[in-house]
C-alpha positions as a Python dict, from the first residue, in 0.01 Angstrom:
ca = {
    (1, 'X'): (0, 0, 0),
    (2, 'X'): (131, 345, -95),
    (3, 'X'): (-33, 623, 90),
    (4, 'X'): (107, 940, 284),
    (5, 'X'): (-207, 918, 508),
    (6, 'X'): (-158, 782, 845),
    (7, 'X'): (-520, 724, 897),
    (8, 'X'): (-578, 530, 570),
    (9, 'X'): (-252, 298, 622),
    (10, 'X'): (-411, 224, 982),
    (11, 'X'): (-742, 141, 844),
    (12, 'X'): (-598, -97, 560),
    (13, 'X'): (-386, -252, 825),
    (14, 'X'): (-664, -325, 1058),
    (15, 'X'): (-877, -466, 750),
    (16, 'X'): (-583, -688, 652),
    (17, 'X'): (-522, -834, 987),
    (18, 'X'): (-885, -902, 1046),
    (19, 'X'): (-978, -1038, 726),
    (20, 'X'): (-664, -1146, 529),
    (21, 'X'): (-451, -1261, 814),
    (22, 'X'): (-237, -1502, 550),
    (23, 'X'): (-161, -1177, 368),
    (24, 'X'): (128, -921, 429),
    (25, 'X'): (61, -552, 407),
    (26, 'X'): (378, -364, 343),
    (27, 'X'): (321, 10, 365),
    (28, 'X'): (518, 280, 159),
    (29, 'X'): (455, 629, 250),
    (30, 'X'): (608, 764, -85),
    (31, 'X'): (651, 665, -455),
    (32, 'X'): (1035, 645, -425),
    (33, 'X'): (982, 395, -121),
    (34, 'X'): (763, 187, -336),
    (35, 'X'): (1003, 180, -602),
    (36, 'X'): (1283, 25, -364),
    (37, 'X'): (1008, -258, -276),
    (38, 'X'): (905, -314, -612),
    (39, 'X'): (1265, -383, -695),
    (40, 'X'): (1289, -641, -404),
    (41, 'X'): (966, -813, -415),
    (42, 'X'): (679, -898, -653),
    (43, 'X'): (348, -787, -519),
    (44, 'X'): (10, -958, -603),
    (45, 'X'): (-180, -613, -551),
    (46, 'X'): (-76, -236, -520),
    (47, 'X'): (-317, -8, -365),
    (48, 'X'): (-216, 335, -418),
    (49, 'X'): (-291, 690, -356),
    (50, 'X'): (-297, 871, -676),
    (51, 'X'): (-200, 1200, -553),
    (52, 'X'): (127, 1156, -373),
    (53, 'X'): (341, 1443, -322),
    (54, 'X'): (685, 1301, -490),
    (55, 'X'): (543, 1066, -781),
    (56, 'X'): (167, 1063, -845),
    (57, 'X'): (38, 711, -921),
    (58, 'X'): (-30, 773, -1256),
    (59, 'X'): (350, 840, -1339),
    (60, 'X'): (482, 554, -1095),
    (61, 'X'): (391, 268, -1334),
    (62, 'X'): (418, 424, -1674),
}
């Protein structure tokens, strides 16, 4: 998950812990941090805030 809003990340973390305990939620707070993780893991799903301050969600994967 890529989001700079702490409330959003806390909510999704709670959802994952409660409803999807077999999955690991990796939280990145910037697009740059996400790019670092993408180079080391292969995620099954990416949830991203489209209006990040450093790299927009639209630009990150194009």
